[in-house]
C-alpha positions in Angstrom: -114.9 113.5 -108.3 -114.0 112.4 -111.9 -111.6 109.7 -112.0 -109.0 112.1 -113.9 -109.5 114.4 -111.4 -107.9 111.8 -108.5 -105.1 110.8 -111.1 -104.3 114.5 -112.1 -104.8 116.1 -108.5 -101.1 115.6 -108.0 -100.5 117.2 -111.5 -97.7 119.7 -109.7 -98.1 118.1 -106.5 -94.3 117.6 -105.8 -93.5 120.6 -107.4 -95.8 122.5 -105.2 -93.6 121.7 -102.1 -91.6 125.0 -103.5 -93.0 127.5 -101.4 -91.8 131.5 -101.4 -90.2 130.7 -98.1 -88.0 128.0 -99.4 -86.7 130.1 -102.2 -85.9 132.8 -99.6 -84.1 130.5 -97.5 -82.1 128.7 -100.0 -78.4 129.1 -101.0 -79.1 129.6 -104.8 -75.5 129.5 -105.7 -74.4 125.8 -104.6 -75.3 123.8 -107.2 -75.3 125.9 -110.7 -71.5 126.5 -110.7 -70.7 122.6 -110.9 -73.6 121.1 -112.8 -73.2 122.3 -116.3 -69.8 120.6 -116.6 -71.4 116.9 -115.5 -72.5 114.8 -118.5 -71.4 111.0 -117.2 -74.2 108.5 -117.9 -75.0 107.0 -114.4 -78.0 104.8 -115.3 -79.6 103.5 -118.6 -83.3 103.0 -118.5 -84.1 100.8 -121.6 -82.8 102.7 -124.1 -83.0 106.2 -122.0 -79.7 107.6 -120.3 -79.8 109.6 -117.2 -76.8 111.7 -116.8 -75.1 113.1 -113.8 -75.8 116.5 -115.1 -79.5 115.0 -114.8 -79.0 114.2 -111.5 -77.3 117.2 -110.4 -80.4 119.3 -111.3 -83.0 117.1 -109.6 -80.8 116.9 -106.3 -81.1 120.9 -106.5 -84.9 120.4 -107.2 -85.1 118.2 -103.9 -83.1 120.6 -102.2 -85.3 123.4 -103.1 -88.5 121.3 -102.1 -86.6 121.0 -98.6 -86.7 116.9 -98.9 -84.6 115.2 -96.5 -82.0 112.0 -96.8 -79.8 111.2 -99.7 -80.9 113.7 -102.4 -78.8 111.9 -104.7 -80.2 108.8 -104.6 -83.7 110.2 -104.4 -82.8 112.1 -107.3 -81.5 108.9 -109.5 -84.6 107.0 -108.3 -87.3 109.6 -109.4 -85.0 110.0 -113.0 -85.4 106.4 -113.4 -89.0 106.3 -112.8 -89.4 109.5 -115.2 -87.7 107.3 -117.8 -90.0 104.7 -117.5 -93.3 107.2 -117.5 -91.9 108.8 -120.4 -91.6 105.6 -122.6 -95.3 104.8 -121.4 -96.4 108.5 -122.3 -95.0 107.9 -126.0 -96.3 104.4 -126.3 -100.0 105.7 -125.5 -99.4 108.5 -128.5 -99.6 111.5 -126.0 -97.7 114.7 -126.5 -98.0 117.5 -124.1 -97.7 120.8 -126.3 -95.3 123.6 -124.9 -98.0 126.0 -124.6 -99.8 124.1 -121.8 -96.6 123.3 -120.1 -96.0 127.2 -120.6 -99.5 127.9 -118.9 -98.9 125.4 -116.1 -95.6 127.1 -115.2 -97.1 130.6 -115.3 -99.8 129.4 -112.8 -97.5 127.9 -110.4 -95.3 130.8 -110.8 -98.3 132.9 -110.0 -99.3 130.4 -107.2 -95.9 131.2 -105.2 -96.6 135.0 -105.9 -93.6 135.4 -108.8 -93.8 136.3 -112.3 -92.8 133.3 -114.8 -89.5 135.3 -115.4 -89.1 135.5 -111.5 -89.3 131.8 -111.4 -87.1 131.1 -114.2 -84.5 132.9 -112.4 -84.5 131.5 -109.3 -84.5 128.0 -111.0 -81.6 128.8 -113.2 -79.8 130.3 -110.3 -80.5 127.1 -108.2 -79.1 124.9 -110.7 -82.2 123.2 -111.3 -83.2 125.5 -114.4 -86.5 126.4 -115.7 -86.0 123.5 -119.0 -85.8 121.1 -116.0 -88.6 122.0 -114.2 -90.7 122.3 -117.3 -89.9 118.9 -118.7 -91.0 117.8 -114.8 -94.4 119.5 -115.7 -94.5 118.0 -119.2 -94.1 114.5 -117.7 -96.8 114.7 -114.6 -99.5 116.0 -117.1 -98.4 113.1 -119.8 -98.5 110.5 -117.1 -101.5 111.6 -115.6 -103.5 111.3 -118.7 -101.4 107.9 -119.8 -103.2 106.4 -116.2 -106.2 107.9 -116.8 -106.6 106.4 -120.4 -105.2 102.9 -118.8 -107.6 102.9 -116.0 -110.3 103.6 -118.3 -109.5 101.2 -120.8 -109.3 98.0 -118.2 -111.7 98.9 -115.6 -115.5 98.9 -117.2 -117.5 96.7 -115.3 -118.9 93.6 -116.8 -122.8 93.9 -117.5 -123.4 91.6 -114.5 -121.4 94.1 -111.9 -123.4 96.9 -113.5 -127.0 95.3 -112.8 -125.8 94.6 -109.4 -124.7 98.3 -108.8 -128.1 99.5 -110.4 -130.0 96.9 -107.7 -128.4 98.6 -105.1 -129.6 102.0 -106.6 -133.3 101.2 -106.7 -132.9 99.9 -110.2 -132.3 103.5 -111.6 -130.2 103.8 -114.7 -127.8 106.9 -114.2 -128.1 109.5 -117.0 -125.8 111.6 -119.0 -125.6 114.4 -121.7 -124.6 112.7 -125.3 -122.9 115.3 -127.4 -122.4 115.2 -131.1 -119.7 117.2 -132.0 -117.6 118.9 -134.9 -113.7 120.0 -134.4 -112.6 123.0 -136.3 -108.7 123.1 -136.5 -106.7 126.2 -138.0 -103.7 124.3 -139.0 -100.4 125.7 -138.0 -96.8 124.3 -139.6 -94.7 123.8 -136.3 -91.9 125.9 -138.4 -94.4 129.0 -138.6 -96.1 128.8 -135.3 -94.6 131.6 -133.7 -95.3 134.1 -136.9 -98.8 133.0 -137.6 -100.3 132.0 -134.1 -101.7 135.3 -133.3 -103.3 135.7 -136.8 -104.8 132.3 -136.5 -106.3 133.0 -133.4 -108.0 135.8 -134.7 -109.4 134.1 -137.9 -110.7 131.3 -135.7 -112.4 133.5 -132.9 -114.3 135.8 -136.4 -115.4 132.3 -137.6 -116.4 131.2 -134.5 -118.7 134.2 -134.1 -120.2 133.2 -137.5 -120.9 129.5 -136.7 -124.7 128.9 -135.9 -124.6 124.9 -136.0 -122.6 122.3 -137.6 -124.9 122.7 -141.4 -122.3 126.0 -141.7 -119.1 125.0 -140.5 -117.9 123.3 -143.6 -118.9 126.1 -145.9 -117.3 128.6 -143.8 -114.0 126.7 -143.3 -113.8 126.7 -147.6 -113.5 130.4 -147.5 -110.5 130.3 -145.1 -107.0 128.6 -146.0 -105.8 125.5 -144.2 -108.8 125.1 -142.0 -110.0 121.7 -141.2 -113.6 120.3 -140.0 -113.8 116.9 -138.1 -117.3 115.2 -137.5 -116.3 113.7 -134.1 -119.5 111.8 -133.4 -121.2 111.0 -130.5 -119.5 111.7 -127.1 -121.0 111.0 -123.9 -120.0 113.6 -120.9 -118.3 111.2 -119.4 -116.2 110.5 -122.1 -115.0 113.9 -123.1 -111.1 114.5 -123.7 -110.0 115.9 -120.4 -108.6 118.9 -122.6 -112.3 120.0 -123.7 -114.4 118.5 -120.9 -114.7 122.0 -119.1 -115.2 123.9 -122.4 -117.8 121.8 -123.6 -119.9 120.7 -120.4 -123.4 122.8 -120.4 -123.2 123.8 -124.3 -126.2 123.7 -126.2 -127.0 122.8 -130.0 -125.4 125.4 -132.0 -122.5 126.6 -129.5 -119.2 126.5 -129.9 -116.1 126.0 -127.0 -113.6 128.9 -126.7 -110.8 129.0 -129.1 -107.8 127.0 -128.0 -104.0 127.0 -128.8 -103.1 123.1 -129.6 -100.3 121.1 -130.9 -102.3 121.4 -134.3 -102.7 124.9 -134.2 -105.9 126.7 -133.0 -109.2 124.7 -132.2 -112.6 124.9 -131.1 -115.3 122.5 -130.9 -118.9 123.2 -132.3 -122.1 121.5 -130.5 -124.0 119.7 -133.3 -126.5 118.2 -130.6 -126.7 117.7 -126.9 -129.3 115.4 -125.2 -129.9 113.5 -122.1 -129.7 109.6 -122.5 -130.1 106.8 -120.3 -128.7 103.4 -121.3 -126.8 100.5 -120.2 -123.6 102.2 -121.8 -124.0 105.2 -119.6 -124.6 103.3 -116.6 -121.2 101.1 -117.1 -119.6 104.1 -117.7 -121.0 105.7 -114.4 -120.4 102.9 -112.3 -117.0 102.4 -113.4 -116.0 105.8 -112.9 -116.7 105.7 -109.4 -114.9 102.5 -108.9 -111.8 104.3 -110.3 -112.4 107.1 -108.1 -112.4 105.0 -105.0 -109.0 103.5 -106.4 -107.4 106.8 -106.0 -103.9 107.5 -106.6 -102.9 103.9 -106.4 -103.4 103.4 -109.9 -100.3 105.2 -111.1 -98.4 103.2 -108.6 -99.2 100.2 -109.7 -98.8 100.8 -113.4 -95.3 102.1 -112.6 -94.7 99.0 -110.5 -95.4 96.8 -113.7 -93.1 99.3 -115.8 -90.2 98.5 -113.2 -90.6 95.2 -113.1 -90.3 94.7 -117.0 -87.6 97.4 -117.5 -83.8 96.8 -118.1 -82.2 99.0 -115.8 -78.6 99.3 -115.6 -76.7 101.5 -113.0 -73.1 102.7 -113.4 
């Protein structure tokens, strides 16, 4: 299992505690009537405030999960941690687009045998609100990516450790696929996203069907308005961005990924070259990834503890 899999296996782990049975047995009108009127500041985490309205929504969420204990205090603790996580995500330069959040929300609803509309209605009636739940999803995705980035940056083995690991495995260096990639972006301004998205998807799909290799992309792009082509250079399979990893794996030279909506617009990748490599860099990444797998879910907890120890937290 790859390191990021362990870091994001719990992407919606807490949310998945909500089951159809819990919905059926929950009084949906307990919190909704009063939550909207509560807006007092209760906690300040660095420069971010947590209000009584936030606490009411999270308390309702915890109740829906059938959590036990002092739900209000649990809500305050979770929201305090959420504020710390958000600041770390922002510093890492990570932004989770709305379409990714909406897709995760739809998948979660489907897993509970509900439509997204039905799920939203239940959450709104329960006082959680679909907006609060979607922001919860956004945070889980962003936090998983942040922890993964930080862990990869800090956990590369030394050359001495890599040699020792190789000797344990009979002196064989691991092999990985190295991709030479291009990125094709059909740019959509944020203020025109809803009106242009469908058209840009069609344009991207049409261009993708005409691409036969990286030599042709620049020329094809000049024939279409607001299209950018970026050379991403060489990327090892172990270092592929999580967003594109499943799409790129197994592709051959001249092939493309499927078209994907992103925060920039609509994109796809072109494989200029794919070849098997076995060198010291591959060994370092492979063995470091294994070490991350062994560390498991402790990585996020350790980072959160660090953030908490240096934070300014004021309770009112």
